[in-house]
C-alpha positions in Angstrom: -8.5 36.8 1.4 -9.8 34.5 4.1 -11.8 32.5 1.5 -8.6 31.6 -0.5 -6.9 30.6 2.8 -9.8 28.3 3.7 -9.6 26.7 0.2 -5.9 26.2 0.6 -6.4 24.6 4.1 -9.1 22.3 2.8 -6.9 21.3 -0.1 -4.0 20.6 2.3 -6.3 18.6 4.6 -7.6 16.5 1.7 -4.0 15.9 0.5 -3.0 14.8 4.0 -6.0 12.5 4.2 -5.1 11.1 0.8 -1.5 10.4 1.8 -2.5 9.2 5.3 -4.7 6.5 3.7 -3.1 5.7 0.4 0.6 5.6 1.4 0.2 3.0 4.2 -1.9 0.7 1.9 0.8 0.9 -0.8 3.5 0.2 1.8 1.5 -2.7 3.3 0.8 -4.2 -0.1 4.6 -4.0 -0.9 5.3 -5.7 2.4 2.7 -8.4 1.8 4.2 -9.0 -1.7 7.7 -9.4 -0.1 6.3 -11.8 2.6 4.4 -13.8 0.0 7.6 -14.1 -2.1 9.5 -15.3 0.9 6.7 -17.7 1.9 6.3 -18.9 -1.7 9.9 -20.2 -2.0 9.7 -22.8 0.8 6.1 -23.7 -0.2 7.2 -24.3 -3.8 9.9 -26.6 -2.5 7.4 -28.5 -0.3 4.6 -28.5 -2.8 5.9 -28.6 -6.4 2.5 -29.1 -7.9 1.5 -25.6 -6.8 4.1 -24.1 -9.2 2.5 -25.9 -12.2 -1.1 -24.7 -11.4 
């Protein structure tokens, strides 16, 4: 009985570690993409040659 409980706890801990590391990186990547899109609009106006390349 205790063995299965330990397996469930280790599984939960691994799941928590996975979400703790993966979810912030996905969220940060999404934020960086939004920031890059906002920054790319004025830079495209200032530097039209960057759009062609």
